[in-house]
C-alpha positions in Angstrom: -12.1 -5.0 25.3 -13.7 -5.2 21.7 -14.5 -1.6 21.6 -10.6 -0.9 22.7 -9.2 -3.0 20.2 -11.3 -1.3 17.4 -10.1 1.9 18.7 -6.8 0.6 18.9 -7.0 -0.2 15.3 -8.5 3.4 14.4 -6.0 5.0 15.9 -3.0 2.7 13.8 -5.1 3.5 10.8 -5.3 7.1 11.0 -1.3 7.3 11.9 -0.9 4.5 8.7 -2.9 7.3 7.0 -0.8 10.0 8.2 2.4 8.3 7.1 1.3 7.5 3.9 0.3 11.2 3.5 3.8 12.5 4.6 6.2 9.8 3.2 6.5 10.8 -0.6 7.9 14.5 0.8 10.6 12.2 2.4 11.7 10.5 0.0 11.4 13.2 -2.7 14.0 14.6 -1.5 16.1 11.9 -2.8 16.9 13.0 -6.9 16.0 10.5 -9.5 14.9 7.6 -7.3 12.5 9.0 -4.9 9.1 8.4 -6.4 10.6 4.8 -7.2 10.4 4.0 -3.9 7.0 3.7 -3.9 6.7 5.8 -0.3 3.0 5.4 0.2 3.1 1.6 -0.2 4.5 0.9 2.6 2.1 2.5 5.6 -0.9 0.9 3.3 0.9 -2.3 3.5 1.5 -2.5 6.9 -1.8 -1.0 7.9 -3.5 -4.2 6.4 -1.0 -6.6 8.4 -1.4 -4.6 11.5 -5.0 -3.4 11.4 -6.9 -5.5 9.2 -8.3 -6.3 5.4 -11.1 -3.5 6.5 -8.8 -0.9 7.6 -6.3 -1.7 5.0 -8.8 -1.3 2.2 -9.9 2.1 3.4 -6.4 3.8 4.1 -5.3 2.2 0.8 -7.6 3.8 -1.1 -8.3 7.1 0.9 -4.5 8.1 0.7 -3.6 8.8 -2.8 -7.0 10.5 -3.8 -6.4 12.5 -0.1 -3.1 13.5 -1.3 -4.2 14.5 -4.5 -6.9 16.6 -3.6 -4.9 18.3 -0.8 -1.6 18.7 -2.8 -2.2 18.1 -6.4 -0.1 15.1 -6.3 -0.1 12.8 -7.3 -2.5 13.9 -10.3 -5.9 12.6 -9.8 -6.6 11.2 -13.2 -5.7 8.9 -13.9 -2.4 8.4 -11.5 -4.1 9.1 -8.0 -7.5 7.0 -9.1 -5.4 4.2 -10.0 -3.1 4.3 -7.2 -6.5 4.2 -5.1 -7.2 1.0 -6.4 -3.7 -0.7 -6.2 -3.1 0.5 -2.6 -6.8 -0.7 -1.9 -5.9 -4.0 -3.0 -2.4 -3.9 -1.1 -4.3 -3.0 2.2 -7.2 -5.9 1.6 -4.9 -8.8 0.7 -2.2 -7.9 3.1 -4.7 -8.1 5.8 -6.6 -10.6 4.7 -3.7 -13.1 3.6 -2.3 -12.1 7.3 -5.4 -13.1 8.7 -5.7 -16.6 7.0 -2.2 -17.7 7.1 -0.3 -18.6 10.2 1.3 -15.9 11.8 4.9 -17.0 11.1 7.9 -15.4 9.1 7.3 -17.2 5.7 3.8 -16.7 5.7 4.2 -12.9 6.0 6.2 -13.0 3.1 4.0 -15.0 1.0 1.2 -12.3 2.6 3.5 -9.4 1.1 4.0 -10.9 -2.3 0.3 -11.9 -3.3 -0.7 -8.4 -2.3 2.1 -6.9 -4.1 1.2 -8.9 -7.1 -2.2 -8.1 -7.0 -1.9 -4.9 -6.3 0.4 -4.2 -9.5 -2.2 -6.3 -11.5 -5.2 -4.1 -10.4 -3.1 -0.9 -11.1 -2.6 -2.1 -14.3 -6.2 -3.3 -15.2 -7.3 0.1 -13.7 -5.0 2.2 -16.1 -6.0 0.1 -19.2 -9.4 1.4 -18.3 -8.6 4.9 -17.3 -6.2 5.6 -20.4 -9.3 3.4 -22.4 -11.7 6.4 -21.1 -9.4 9.2 -21.9 -8.5 7.7 -25.6 -5.4 6.7 -25.0 -3.6 3.4 -25.0 -1.9 1.5 -21.9 0.2 -1.0 -23.4 1.7 -4.1 -21.8 5.2 -2.6 -22.1 3.8 0.4 -20.1 2.7 -1.8 -17.5 5.9 -3.7 -17.4 7.9 -0.1 -17.0 5.4 1.1 -14.4 4.7 -2.1 -12.2 7.8 -3.4 -12.3 11.1 -2.0 -14.1 10.5 1.8 -12.6 9.7 0.3 -8.9 12.1 -2.2 -8.5 13.7 0.1 -5.7 10.2 0.5 -3.8 10.1 -3.4 -4.7 13.5 -4.3 -2.9 12.5 -1.8 0.2 8.9 -3.4 0.8 10.5 -7.0 0.7 13.4 -5.9 3.2 11.0 -3.4 5.7 7.9 -4.7 5.6 8.3 -8.3 7.3 10.6 -6.9 9.4 8.1 -4.1 10.7 4.9 -6.7 10.8 7.0 -9.1 13.1 8.3 -6.4 15.1 4.4 -4.5 15.3 2.5 -7.9 15.3 4.3 -9.0 18.4 1.7 -9.3 21.9 4.4 -7.6 23.9 4.0 -4.5 21.7 0.7 -3.8 21.1 -1.7 -5.7 23.6 -4.4 -6.6 21.7 -7.6 -8.8 23.0 
């Protein structure tokens, strides 16, 4: 039964990786706000919640790099590199918090908010480091614009959609895990 559970998590992680690869194509069709919806974030957050923190971490780190290396979007440096650390933090913290906290509705929101805050802080720190390596500057106002202001539509979608999907997918009647 334990091997069956590992296989199930691996299959779900692969599905979440595929979704994070495909979703930017769908939201890219929406003029002006497509990229603001943060389409890669939702599958990674779900992966952390459903598959656990190790899978969420791996999928989060791989997704932007894979997309960058195969499609050229997002640009590899600094965007995809910084996103890799951000999304890895999303997967890690959503899964870790969901494991630690009781599996009740308020705690799903708590886990999600913590993951989103930590991920955005890590994105800011890696952007600061990458821009410093490049000889550029990454100011606090650039952090606020990139992490919050430009991401408001995505933040709203994540806060609405992710908990609903977690409540559905985390139900033992839907996915039987041992």
